[in-house]
C-alpha positions as CSV (number, residue, x, y, z in Angstrom):
1,M,5.1,24.0,6.3
2,V,3.3,21.3,4.2
3,H,4.3,21.7,0.6
4,A,1.6,23.5,-1.3
5,E,1.5,20.9,-4.0
6,R,0.4,18.3,-1.5
7,V,-2.7,20.3,-0.7
8,Q,-6.0,20.2,-2.7
9,F,-9.2,22.0,-1.8
10,L,-12.0,19.5,-2.7
11,N,-14.9,22.0,-2.6
12,D,-15.6,25.7,-2.4
13,S,-17.4,25.7,1.0
14,P,-16.2,28.1,3.6
15,V,-14.8,27.3,7.1
16,H,-17.7,26.9,9.5
17,A,-17.4,29.7,12.0
18,D,-19.3,27.8,14.8
19,G,-17.3,24.6,14.4
20,R,-16.0,23.1,17.6
21,Y,-12.9,21.5,16.1
22,V,-10.8,20.9,13.0
23,L,-11.6,17.3,11.9
24,Y,-8.9,15.2,10.4
25,W,-10.5,12.2,8.7
26,M,-7.6,9.7,8.8
27,Q,-8.0,6.8,6.4
28,Q,-4.9,6.2,4.3
29,S,-2.1,7.8,6.4
30,Q,-2.5,5.7,9.5
31,R,0.3,7.3,11.5
32,V,1.2,10.4,13.5
33,E,4.9,11.0,12.6
34,F,5.6,12.5,9.1
35,N,1.9,12.9,8.5
36,P,1.3,16.1,6.4
37,S,-2.5,15.7,6.8
38,L,-2.2,15.9,10.5
39,Q,0.3,18.7,10.4
40,F,-1.9,20.7,8.1
41,S,-4.8,20.1,10.5
42,I,-2.9,21.2,13.5
43,K,-1.7,24.4,11.7
44,R,-5.2,25.4,10.7
45,A,-6.6,24.5,14.1
46,N,-4.0,26.8,15.8
47,E,-4.8,29.6,13.4
48,I,-8.5,29.6,14.2
49,D,-8.0,28.7,17.9
50,R,-9.7,25.3,17.8
51,P,-8.6,21.8,18.9
52,V,-8.0,18.9,16.5
53,V,-10.1,15.7,16.4
54,V,-8.8,12.8,14.4
55,A,-11.5,10.3,13.1
56,F,-11.3,6.9,11.6
57,G,-14.0,4.8,10.0
58,L,-13.7,1.1,10.8
59,F,-15.5,-0.6,7.9
60,A,-16.0,-4.3,8.4
61,D,-17.1,-4.6,4.7
62,Y,-14.0,-2.9,3.3
63,P,-13.5,-4.4,-0.2
64,E,-11.7,-7.8,-0.2
65,A,-10.4,-7.3,3.4
66,N,-10.3,-10.2,5.9
67,E,-9.1,-11.0,9.4
68,R,-5.5,-10.9,8.3
69,H,-5.8,-7.4,7.0
70,F,-7.9,-6.1,9.9
71,A,-5.5,-7.5,12.6
72,F,-2.5,-5.8,11.1
73,M,-4.4,-2.5,10.7
74,L,-5.8,-2.5,14.2
75,Q,-2.4,-3.1,15.7
76,G,-1.3,0.1,13.9
77,L,-4.3,2.0,15.0
78,A,-3.4,1.2,18.6
79,D,-0.1,3.0,18.0
80,V,-2.0,6.0,16.5
81,A,-4.3,6.2,19.5
82,E,-1.5,6.3,22.0
83,Q,0.6,8.8,20.1
84,L,-2.3,11.2,19.5
85,R,-3.3,11.0,23.2
86,E,0.3,12.1,24.1
87,Q,-0.3,15.2,21.9
88,G,-3.6,16.0,23.4
89,I,-5.6,15.0,20.4
90,K,-8.7,12.9,20.6
91,F,-8.9,9.8,18.3
92,V,-12.4,8.9,17.5
93,V,-12.9,5.4,15.9
94,R,-16.4,4.5,14.8
95,C,-17.7,1.5,12.9
96,G,-19.2,2.2,9.6
97,R,-18.5,3.3,6.0
98,P,-15.6,5.8,6.3
99,D,-17.3,8.6,4.4
100,E,-20.4,8.3,6.6
101,V,-18.4,8.3,9.8
102,C,-16.6,11.4,8.6
103,L,-19.8,13.2,7.7
104,R,-21.4,12.6,11.1
105,L,-18.4,14.2,12.8
106,A,-18.2,17.0,10.2
107,D,-21.5,18.4,11.5
108,H,-19.6,19.9,14.4
109,A,-16.3,20.7,12.6
110,A,-15.0,24.1,11.4
111,L,-13.4,22.3,8.4
112,V,-12.5,18.8,7.3
113,V,-9.0,17.6,6.4
114,C,-8.5,14.2,4.7
115,D,-5.5,12.3,3.4
116,R,-5.5,10.8,-0.1
117,G,-6.3,7.4,-1.5
118,Y,-6.2,6.4,-5.1
119,L,-8.4,3.4,-5.5
120,K,-11.9,3.9,-6.9
121,H,-13.8,3.4,-3.6
122,Q,-11.3,5.7,-1.8
123,V,-11.8,8.5,-4.3
124,A,-15.6,8.0,-4.2
125,W,-15.7,8.4,-0.4
126,R,-13.8,11.7,-0.6
127,E,-16.1,13.0,-3.3
128,V,-19.1,12.2,-1.1
129,V,-17.5,14.1,1.9
130,A,-16.6,17.1,-0.3
131,R,-20.1,17.2,-1.7
132,D,-22.1,16.8,1.6
133,A,-19.9,18.1,4.4
134,G,-21.2,21.7,4.1
135,R,-17.8,23.1,5.1
136,Q,-14.4,23.3,3.6
137,V,-12.8,20.0,2.8
138,V,-9.0,19.9,2.1
139,Q,-7.1,16.8,0.9
140,V,-3.4,16.5,1.8
141,E,-1.4,14.0,-0.1
142,G,1.1,12.2,2.3
143,D,1.8,8.6,1.1
144,V,4.0,9.4,-1.8
145,V,7.2,11.4,-2.1
146,V,6.3,13.3,-5.2
147,P,2.5,14.1,-5.5
148,V,1.0,12.2,-8.3
149,Q,-0.1,15.2,-10.4
150,S,3.2,17.0,-9.8
151,A,5.0,14.0,-11.2
152,S,2.9,13.6,-14.3
153,H,-0.4,14.7,-15.9
154,K,-0.9,11.4,-17.8
155,R,-0.6,7.6,-17.5
156,E,3.1,6.8,-17.9
157,F,4.3,4.1,-20.3
158,A,7.0,2.6,-18.0
159,A,9.5,3.3,-15.3
160,R,11.9,4.8,-17.8
161,T,9.3,7.5,-18.7
162,I,8.4,8.6,-15.1
163,R,11.9,8.2,-13.6
164,P,13.3,11.5,-15.0
165,K,10.2,13.4,-14.0
166,I,10.4,12.1,-10.4
167,S,14.2,12.6,-10.3
168,R,13.8,16.3,-11.2
169,L,11.3,16.9,-8.3
170,I,12.2,14.5,-5.5
171,D,14.5,16.9,-3.6
172,S,11.7,19.5,-3.5
173,F,9.5,17.1,-1.6
174,L,12.0,15.7,0.9
175,D,11.9,18.6,3.4
176,K,11.3,17.4,6.9
177,N,8.4,19.5,8.3
178,D,8.5,20.9,11.8
179,E,6.2,18.8,13.9
180,L,3.6,21.2,15.2
181,C,1.8,20.8,18.5
182,P,-1.8,21.7,19.0
183,Q,-2.4,24.8,21.2
184,R,-5.7,23.4,22.5
185,S,-6.3,19.8,23.7
186,S,-9.4,18.0,22.4
187,L,-9.2,15.1,25.0
188,R,-12.1,16.5,27.0
189,L,-14.4,17.1,24.0
190,R,-17.7,15.1,24.3
191,V,-17.2,13.2,21.0
192,E,-16.8,9.4,21.5
193,S,-15.6,6.3,19.8
194,D,-17.6,3.1,19.2
195,V,-14.5,0.9,19.9
196,D,-11.3,1.1,21.8
197,V,-8.6,0.2,19.3
198,R,-6.0,-0.1,22.0
199,D,-7.5,-3.6,22.6
200,T,-6.8,-5.2,19.2
201,D,-8.0,-8.7,20.1
202,A,-11.3,-7.5,21.6
203,V,-12.1,-5.3,18.7
204,L,-11.2,-8.0,16.1
205,A,-13.4,-10.5,18.0
206,E,-16.4,-8.3,17.7
207,L,-16.0,-7.2,14.1
208,K,-18.1,-9.2,11.6
209,V,-15.3,-9.7,9.1
210,D,-14.2,-12.5,6.7
211,R,-12.4,-15.1,8.9
212,S,-11.2,-17.3,6.1
213,V,-7.7,-15.9,6.2
214,A,-6.1,-15.8,9.7
215,R,-3.7,-13.2,11.1
216,V,0.0,-13.9,10.9
217,K,2.9,-13.9,13.4
218,R,5.6,-12.7,11.0
219,F,4.4,-9.1,10.8
220,H,3.0,-7.0,13.6
221,G,1.3,-3.8,12.5
222,G,2.0,-0.3,13.6
223,S,4.4,2.7,13.2
224,N,6.6,1.6,16.1
225,E,7.3,-1.8,14.4
226,A,7.7,-0.1,11.0
227,Q,10.4,2.2,12.5
228,R,12.1,-0.8,14.1
229,R,12.2,-2.7,10.8
230,L,13.5,0.4,9.0
231,D,16.3,0.8,11.5
232,V,17.3,-2.9,11.2
233,F,17.3,-2.6,7.4
234,L,19.4,0.5,7.3
235,H,22.0,-1.0,9.6
236,E,22.0,-4.6,8.2
237,G,20.3,-4.6,4.8
238,L,20.9,-1.5,2.8
239,S,24.6,-2.1,2.3
240,G,24.7,-4.6,-0.6
241,Y,21.0,-4.1,-1.4
242,G,21.7,-3.3,-5.0
243,S,23.1,-6.8,-5.8
244,A,21.4,-8.9,-3.1
245,R,17.7,-7.7,-3.1
246,N,16.6,-10.3,-5.7
247,D,17.8,-13.5,-3.9
248,P,14.9,-15.2,-2.1
249,A,17.2,-17.7,-0.5
250,S,19.1,-14.9,1.3
251,P,16.6,-12.1,1.4
252,Q,18.0,-8.6,1.9
253,C,14.8,-6.6,1.8
254,S,13.2,-3.9,4.0
255,N,10.0,-5.8,4.4
256,L,8.2,-2.4,4.7
257,S,5.5,-2.9,2.0
258,P,2.8,-3.9,4.5
259,Y,3.5,-0.8,6.5
260,L,3.5,1.4,3.5
261,H,0.2,-0.1,2.4
262,F,-1.5,1.0,5.6
263,G,0.3,4.3,5.7
264,Q,2.0,3.3,9.0
265,I,5.3,4.8,7.7
266,S,6.0,7.7,5.4
267,P,8.1,7.1,2.2
268,V,9.6,10.6,2.8
269,D,10.8,9.5,6.2
270,I,12.3,6.3,4.7
271,V,14.2,8.1,2.0
272,L,15.6,10.7,4.3
273,K,16.8,8.1,6.8
274,A,18.2,6.0,3.9
275,R,20.1,9.0,2.6
276,A,21.6,9.5,6.0
277,A,22.9,5.9,6.2
278,T,26.6,6.1,5.4
279,D,27.5,2.4,5.2
280,A,25.8,1.8,1.9
281,S,27.1,2.6,-1.6
282,V,25.7,5.1,-4.1
283,D,24.4,2.2,-6.1
284,D,22.6,0.7,-3.0
285,H,20.9,4.0,-2.3
286,A,19.9,4.4,-6.0
287,V,18.4,1.0,-6.3
288,F,16.5,1.3,-3.0
289,V,15.0,4.7,-4.1
290,E,14.2,3.2,-7.5
291,E,12.1,0.5,-5.8
292,L,10.6,2.7,-3.1
293,V,9.8,5.9,-5.1
294,V,10.0,5.3,-8.8
295,R,8.4,1.9,-9.0
296,R,5.9,2.5,-6.3
297,E,4.8,5.9,-7.6
298,L,4.6,4.5,-11.1
299,A,2.0,2.1,-9.7
300,I,0.1,5.0,-8.2
301,N,0.3,6.9,-11.5
302,F,-1.2,3.8,-13.1
303,V,-4.3,3.5,-10.8
304,H,-4.8,7.2,-10.8
305,F,-5.0,7.6,-14.6
306,E,-6.4,4.1,-15.5
307,P,-10.0,3.6,-14.5
308,D,-9.9,-0.1,-15.4
309,Y,-6.8,-0.8,-13.3
310,D,-8.4,-3.9,-11.8
311,R,-9.6,-5.4,-15.1
312,Y,-7.9,-7.4,-17.9
313,K,-8.5,-4.6,-20.4
314,C,-6.1,-2.4,-18.5
315,L,-3.2,-4.3,-20.2
316,P,-1.4,-2.6,-23.1
317,P,-2.8,-3.6,-26.5
318,W,0.4,-5.4,-27.6
319,A,0.2,-7.7,-24.5
320,R,-3.5,-8.5,-25.1
321,E,-2.9,-9.2,-28.7
322,T,0.0,-11.6,-28.2
323,L,-1.8,-13.5,-25.4
324,D,-4.9,-13.7,-27.6
325,R,-2.8,-15.1,-30.5
326,H,-1.5,-17.8,-28.3
327,R,-4.8,-18.6,-26.6
328,P,-5.2,-21.9,-28.5
329,D,-1.7,-23.1,-27.4
330,K,-1.6,-26.4,-25.5
331,R,-1.0,-26.1,-21.7
332,D,1.1,-29.0,-20.4
333,V,-0.9,-28.8,-17.2
334,T,-3.6,-26.7,-15.7
335,Y,-4.7,-26.3,-12.1
336,T,-7.9,-25.2,-10.4
337,R,-7.8,-22.3,-8.1
338,K,-8.4,-24.7,-5.2
339,Q,-5.3,-26.6,-6.1
340,L,-3.3,-23.4,-6.3
341,E,-4.5,-22.1,-3.0
342,A,-3.5,-25.5,-1.4
343,A,0.0,-25.1,-2.9
344,N,-0.6,-28.4,-4.6
345,T,1.3,-28.3,-8.0
346,H,4.2,-30.2,-9.5
347,D,6.5,-27.3,-9.0
348,P,8.2,-27.3,-5.5
349,Y,9.5,-23.7,-6.0
350,W,6.1,-22.3,-6.8
351,N,4.6,-24.3,-3.9
352,A,7.2,-22.8,-1.6
353,A,6.3,-19.3,-2.7
354,M,2.6,-20.0,-2.1
355,V,3.3,-21.4,1.3
356,E,5.2,-18.2,2.2
357,M,2.1,-16.2,1.1
358,L,-0.4,-18.4,2.9
359,R,1.4,-18.5,6.2
360,T,3.0,-15.0,6.4
361,G,1.0,-12.7,4.2
362,Y,4.1,-11.8,2.3
363,M,6.3,-13.2,-0.5
364,H,9.8,-12.2,-1.7
365,N,9.4,-9.9,-4.7
366,Y,11.3,-12.1,-7.1
367,M,9.2,-15.1,-6.2
368,R,6.1,-12.9,-6.7
369,M,7.1,-12.5,-10.3
370,Y,7.7,-16.3,-10.8
371,W,4.5,-17.1,-8.9
372,G,2.4,-14.9,-11.2
373,K,4.1,-16.1,-14.4
374,K,3.3,-19.7,-13.6
375,I,-0.4,-18.9,-13.1
376,I,-0.5,-17.7,-16.7
377,E,1.0,-21.0,-17.8
378,W,-1.3,-23.1,-15.7
379,S,-4.6,-21.3,-16.5
380,S,-7.0,-22.1,-19.3
381,T,-7.2,-18.5,-20.6
382,P,-5.2,-15.3,-19.9
383,E,-8.4,-13.7,-18.6
384,N,-8.9,-16.5,-16.1
385,A,-5.2,-16.2,-15.1
386,F,-5.6,-12.5,-14.5
387,R,-8.7,-12.9,-12.3
388,R,-7.3,-15.7,-10.1
389,L,-4.0,-14.0,-9.7
390,L,-5.5,-10.7,-8.6
391,A,-8.0,-12.5,-6.3
392,M,-5.3,-14.5,-4.5
393,N,-3.0,-11.5,-4.3
394,N,-5.6,-9.4,-2.6
395,K,-6.8,-12.3,-0.4
396,Y,-3.6,-13.4,1.2
397,F,-1.0,-10.5,1.0
398,I,-1.1,-8.0,3.8
399,D,0.0,-5.4,1.2
400,G,-2.6,-6.6,-1.3
401,R,-5.5,-4.4,-2.6
402,D,-3.4,-1.3,-3.3
403,P,-1.8,0.4,-6.4
404,N,1.3,-1.8,-6.2
405,S,-0.9,-4.9,-6.3
406,Y,-2.8,-3.9,-9.4
407,C,0.3,-2.7,-11.1
408,G,2.3,-5.8,-10.1
409,V,-0.4,-8.1,-11.4
410,G,-0.5,-6.1,-14.6
411,W,3.3,-6.3,-15.0
412,I,3.0,-10.1,-15.0
413,F,0.9,-9.7,-18.2
414,G,3.2,-7.1,-19.8
415,L,2.2,-3.8,-18.2
416,H,5.2,-1.4,-18.1
417,D,7.3,-4.0,-19.8
418,R,8.4,-4.8,-23.3
419,A,8.1,-7.6,-25.8
420,W,10.5,-10.6,-25.3
421,T,11.2,-13.8,-27.3
422,R,8.1,-15.5,-28.4
423,R,7.0,-18.6,-26.5
424,P,4.0,-20.9,-26.4
425,V,1.1,-19.6,-24.2
426,F,3.0,-16.4,-23.3
427,G,3.6,-15.1,-26.8
428,T,6.0,-12.2,-26.4
429,I,5.2,-11.6,-22.7
430,R,8.2,-12.1,-20.4
431,Y,8.7,-15.7,-19.4
432,M,10.2,-17.2,-16.3
433,N,11.1,-20.8,-15.5
434,A,12.5,-23.0,-12.8
435,K,15.9,-23.3,-14.4
436,G,16.3,-19.6,-14.1
437,L,15.8,-19.9,-10.3
438,E,18.2,-22.7,-10.0
439,R,20.8,-20.9,-12.1
440,K,20.6,-17.6,-10.1
441,F,19.9,-18.7,-6.5
442,D,20.2,-21.5,-4.0
443,I,16.4,-22.0,-4.5
444,N,16.3,-25.2,-2.5
445,A,17.4,-23.2,0.6
446,Y,14.3,-21.1,0.0
447,V,12.1,-24.2,-0.1
448,R,13.6,-25.5,3.1
449,W,13.0,-22.1,4.8
450,T,9.3,-22.0,3.8
451,E,8.9,-25.5,5.2
452,Q,9.6,-24.1,8.7
453,L,7.2,-21.3,8.5
454,V,4.2,-21.1,10.8
455,C,1.1,-18.9,10.5
């Protein structure tokens, strides 16, 4: 059974008695395994003796998306297509705005099930479907462990305020649901796709998307690859994770954030498998869950309750006040965005981090913090720093453009943090410098590693 607190009825419309199928509009949870939206759809379809159709809207104008993002996503959708076919479920992919794709298919549906997204455009699309579908629309939340409104009814101040709330509830939401099978196949239904996502290269070549950022070789999208990386991490990376996760020169990370971004793996699945790993210490498990659940779901809490999550004014008042007070401070050096995107600064460590981002769509988390702090230092105003930091984050990172991105950029400027020692430019915002990297890590080994990277 899907936990009742994951399920939300978005309208008061009834189930349409003449509907030919139950429509699951897949947008956020781009996977088959551990997908409560799909399981809910199958359960309802079996109850009313209908097949299930899964639909996806392939939107070439998706906000801030480019070829790098689309390539990774399409690789994942190829996995979805194959896995659904094995279950006798038709996967219909059509080009267009996701809500419009859903509504066209909803005309012949008994009811519509959707997964949950938290960004403004994702919420707006679901509101349109709920308003215009003319039949019951049910949202099932599947890309968090603890549903956002079960965890808290307000914007949380910091990790320390949401942590106890999540800790009290987490075990209630870690039940492994029985994987239901549809009683009726939909493969013969006459409802067709615009594109065949099993041929990633052909689809990508036809899409009119931003080509300014190329796909990468370091990460291949899809649930199969996500599971492979999780297995490798649990066997080779979880033990010692508590103490080693912050070292960019010897990274001991799961590298799962791109897969979580596209819903290609479930956080519930990850936590359950991590708990079953016996080689790691209690501390290793605790730190991993802190990063995967507490910190990630704090970010989702932030974008859910803060309408201005993508604007400078989302920062806490103390942070904006201290940055404003130090606005006149002299910057030793400033760089244009063009110089930054060319990794052309005087700082070899920052340049190396930027190279990792440019060539692989990823950056070690500790270096992301250093990278962002330096952009504050090298920008003419804090507002300019915020804009360029968010723009580059969303442009180059595969896992950009999601709650973690907006929360992570905000953290650079003091969000979910506290005041520190006062410094020029930063005021009491947390400061990071090159000497700290040199003291803690073999940072030159990281630089040498990035020099070998290819796109």
